Wavefront OBJ file of the C-alpha trace (Angstrom):
o trace
v 0.000 0.000 0.000
v 1.194 3.529 -0.728
v -0.834 5.558 1.741
v 0.488 9.070 2.308
v 3.251 8.877 -0.302
v 2.478 11.826 -2.565
v 5.982 12.870 -3.631
v 6.857 12.409 -7.297
v 10.253 10.715 -7.417
v 10.933 11.936 -10.977
v 12.982 8.797 -11.678
v 15.790 9.873 -9.331
v 17.282 9.036 -5.968
v 16.452 11.327 -3.046
v 19.700 13.312 -3.002
v 19.652 13.799 -6.777
v 16.011 14.927 -6.693
v 16.611 17.440 -3.875
v 19.687 18.853 -5.607
v 17.844 19.141 -8.919
v 14.873 20.938 -7.337
v 17.212 23.298 -5.481
v 19.027 24.149 -8.728
v 15.765 24.640 -10.601
v 14.426 26.873 -7.820
v 17.575 29.014 -7.948
v 17.212 29.323 -11.718
v 13.549 30.290 -11.328
v 14.408 32.979 -8.786
v 17.235 34.300 -10.950
v 15.511 34.272 -14.352
v 11.854 34.556 -13.164
v 10.828 31.970 -15.809
v 12.166 28.571 -16.895
v 11.143 25.851 -19.328
v 11.001 22.259 -18.091
v 8.766 19.196 -18.199
v 5.291 19.330 -16.671
v 6.158 16.811 -13.934
v 9.250 18.759 -12.888
v 7.316 22.036 -12.986
v 4.655 20.637 -10.667
v 7.305 19.293 -8.294
v 9.126 22.635 -8.399
v 5.939 24.521 -7.585
v 5.515 22.529 -4.392
v 9.191 23.091 -3.557
v 9.519 26.837 -4.180
v 6.191 28.262 -2.976
v 6.803 27.558 0.742
v 10.222 29.191 0.369
v 8.653 32.318 -1.130
v 6.176 32.394 1.757
v 9.094 32.219 4.199
v 10.809 35.097 2.406
v 7.942 37.474 3.223
v 9.154 37.711 6.839
v 12.840 38.597 6.694
v 14.174 36.988 9.864
v 17.424 35.173 10.488
v 15.570 31.932 11.143
v 13.678 32.120 7.819
v 16.880 32.942 5.942
v 18.590 29.888 7.420
v 15.675 27.622 6.526
v 15.613 28.879 2.931
v 19.413 28.660 2.680
v 19.327 25.026 3.773
v 16.920 24.227 0.929
v 18.337 26.426 -1.876
v 22.095 26.191 -1.124
v 23.009 29.325 -3.142
v 23.655 32.574 -1.323
v 22.906 34.832 -4.329
v 19.518 33.209 -4.895
v 18.586 33.622 -1.223
v 19.494 37.319 -1.190
v 17.550 37.969 -4.394
v 14.571 36.046 -3.015
v 14.470 38.044 0.208
v 15.167 41.448 -1.412
v 13.487 41.661 -4.820
v 11.001 38.806 -5.003
v 9.626 39.208 -1.479
v 8.947 42.927 -1.944
v 7.179 42.328 -5.252
v 4.868 39.589 -3.927
v 4.439 40.915 -0.391
v 0.669 41.436 -0.578
v -0.139 38.205 -2.438
v -1.581 35.491 -0.141
v -0.269 32.578 -2.204
v -0.052 31.189 -5.721
v 3.288 32.755 -6.558
v 4.007 30.609 -9.622
v 2.141 29.866 -12.833
v 2.560 26.773 -15.022
v 1.828 27.206 -18.746
v 1.893 24.081 -20.905
v 3.916 24.432 -24.098
v 3.285 21.200 -25.983
v 5.562 18.245 -26.567
v 9.351 18.193 -26.876
v 10.676 17.284 -30.293
v 13.192 14.618 -29.274
v 11.271 12.390 -26.872
v 7.704 13.787 -27.014
v 7.767 14.809 -23.333
v 5.125 17.282 -22.134
v 6.860 20.637 -21.722
v 5.797 23.566 -19.563
v 6.958 27.027 -18.608
v 6.913 27.876 -14.907
v 7.160 31.547 -13.987
v 6.756 33.883 -11.059
v 3.313 35.473 -11.384
v 4.120 39.112 -10.605
v 6.992 39.299 -13.083
v 4.927 38.733 -16.234
v 4.240 42.133 -17.810
v 1.716 40.770 -20.322
v -0.727 39.453 -17.721
v -0.171 42.246 -15.194
v -0.796 45.076 -17.696
v -4.561 44.469 -17.481
v -4.668 44.648 -13.689
v -2.942 48.032 -13.506
v -5.353 49.548 -16.020
v -8.392 48.273 -14.132
v -7.283 49.803 -10.847
v -7.043 53.315 -12.308
v -10.594 53.433 -13.666
v -13.100 53.159 -10.868
v -16.699 54.169 -11.305
v -19.272 54.730 -8.641
v -23.012 54.311 -9.060
v -23.901 56.808 -6.383
v -21.896 59.728 -7.705
v -23.973 60.106 -10.839
v -22.787 61.646 -14.063
v -21.204 65.064 -13.563
v -21.010 65.909 -17.303
v -24.786 66.150 -17.767
v -26.277 69.630 -17.380
v -28.693 70.111 -14.470
v -32.379 69.758 -15.274
v -34.293 73.060 -15.107
v -37.975 72.989 -14.334
v -39.599 74.819 -17.252
v -43.113 74.832 -15.751
v -42.012 76.918 -12.773
v -40.429 79.557 -14.995
v -43.528 79.755 -17.278
v -45.984 80.207 -14.379
v -44.032 83.131 -12.952
v -44.430 85.106 -16.198
l 1 2 3 4 5 6 7 8 9 10 11 12 13 14 15 16 17 18 19 20 21 22 23 24 25 26 27 28 29 30 31 32 33 34 35 36 37 38 39 40 41 42 43 44 45 46 47 48 49 50 51 52 53 54 55 56 57 58 59 60 61 62 63 64 65 66 67 68 69 70 71 72 73 74 75 76 77 78 79 80 81 82 83 84 85 86 87 88 89 90 91 92 93 94 95 96 97 98 99 100 101 102 103 104 105 106 107 108 109 110 111 112 113 114 115 116 117 118 119 120 121 122 123 124 125 126 127 128 129 130 131 132 133 134 135 136 137 138 139 140 141 142 143 144 145 146 147 148 149 150 151 152 153 154 155 156
């Protein structure tokens, strides 16, 4: 029985898998977007999102936890400085997986995994929506006020 064994082994031993995910996470933090297989992208999403959540609170303890998982000092500093400030208000869902089709050589399902707030194409719509806000109560200020013509005719 395989109760409670949800980790995808990705055809690798434990040490190889952890090292590969750490390297992929460092590449994702550095480049903000990487291409890989769908299975590796899903495994990377589960690996990197808790680290991004830890980076929101910049404490020594959180830095040591993230450093033990990532193993690259430059990636940790970039995660805590640039990435954490950009995604500070987001409650979760820091990465997006976009399927790209099949690889030419071995027909493997390919995907692009990216950090959500760093995609200018998708975020351009959100900035435009925030600037235009309309209220129902305010009414339309461009329309001229209505003048009661009956009151002016009776006075004459």
